[in-house]
N, C-alpha and C positions, 0 to 999 in steps of 0.2 A: 601616328595623328592625323597623317596623310589622309587616312580612310575616313576618321572621324570626322575632319573637315568636311568631307566630299559628302559624307551621311548627314551630316546637319545639314548641308547646302540644298542637299536632296529632298530632306524632310520640309527645310522652309518653304521650297519652289513648290511641293505638292501642298502644303497647307497655303499659301497664298493662291495657286490655280484654284485649288476650291473655292478660297474665297471669292475671288474673282469671277468666278463659276457661277456663284450662289448670284451674287448681286448681278449678273449679267442675265440670270435664267428669271430672276424674280420681277426684270424688267422687260424681258422676251416673252413672259409667260401671255397665252392670249388670254384676251378680256375676257369675263363671263358674258355668256349670250345674255341679250338685252331680252326686258321682260316683252312677252308678245305685243306690238302696236296693234291699237284698234283703228278701224277704218273710221275717216271724218264721216264717209256717207254711210246709211243705213243700207244694208245688204238688200240687192234688188237684181232677181233672175227668175224669169216666168217659162213655159214653154207651152205656146198658143196652138191650138189643133184646129181645123176644120174637118167636120164629118158627116156622112150622109146618115140620116137616121133621127130619132126621137129620142135617144139618150144618147149621155157618152159610153154607157154600159154596153149598149147592143150594137153600136155602129161601128163601122169601119173608118178609120182616122184616113181620110183623103191626103192632107198636106198638113206638116205640123212644122214649127220653128222656133228659137230660143230669139227671147228678148232680155237684154239687160240695162237698165236705163241708168245707174248710178257705177263708179263716178262718171263714164260717159256712155252714150247711146252703142250699143253691140249687138252682134247675134248673128243668127243666118235670116234675121227678118229682112225684107228687101229694102225697107225704110225706115229702119230701126228709129234713127232720130225724130221723124214724123212721129210714129208711134209713139214714143217716151212724150213728145211733147202733148200731143193728144191724152194720154193716160194724165199727166201733170194737169192739164188744164180742167180736167173732172175730178182732181183728187185720187185720183185712182180708183174711180169708181165705174167698172165695166157696165154695169147697167144703164147708164148714162149713156156710155159709147153702143151699145145694140137696139137701143130705142129706133124704131122705125119711123122715119121721120111724118111729121103733120103732112097730108095731100100726096102722099105714095100712092099712085094706083096698083095694084096690085090684084091678080086674081086670088080665087078663094081655094084653088088647088092646093091639096095636101101631099107634098113631097118634100118632107123635114130634112132640114139642115140643122146641126149642132155644132157651136163655138165652146171652145174650152179654155182656160187660163188657169195654171196650175203652178205652186210657186212661191218665191216672197217677192213682194213689191213694197219698197222703203221700207222695211224691217219687217214687215206684217206677213203672215200665212195668207193665201189667196187661193180660193176653188170656187171657181166661177163655173159655170154651165148656163148656155140661154139656146132654145130652139128656135128656131126661122122656120114658118109654115111652109116656105118654098124657096126657088132662088131668087124670084124679084123682092122678097122680106129680105132675104140677106144681102143682096146689092145693096140694098137701101139703107139698112142697119149695120153693116159691119165696120165703119168707119175706117180708118188708116190700120188701128189695132190688127183687126182681122182680114186685112188686104195683103193675102200673100196666096 
C-alpha cells in the first residue's frame, strides 16, 4: 500500500506540476511581434553632388554629401539644418534654389559645373541636375543646399 500511495502522490505531483507549468508558460510566452510601425514623417534621404563638366554622366564628382530632412536634419552636409530649411522654403523645388540671382555679374566663360540631387524628399522621388556655366554662376546659384 505504501508504494501505491507514493505512486499516486508522484503522479499527482507530476500532473499538478504540468498544469502549473502550462499556466505559467502561457503567461510567460513572448508577445507576438507588433506590426511594422509607420513613421509619422514622409521619408527623406538625398545624395547631393557637385562636379565639373556639362552633365552628370560625363563629369567627375568633386564633392558629395548626404542630406536627410525628416524627422530631423542630418547627414554629412555641413549645414544640414540650413539646407533643409531652404528646401522647405521652396517646397522642395530645386530649380528655385539654383536660379542665378538677377543682377549677378558673371563672365561668359564656359567652364561648366553640374550639381545633382538624387533620392527621396518628403516621400517623392527626386532626380535633379543643373548646369552652371562657370564658377561665378555656381557661387551665385548654389544656395545653402549645394554649399559644401
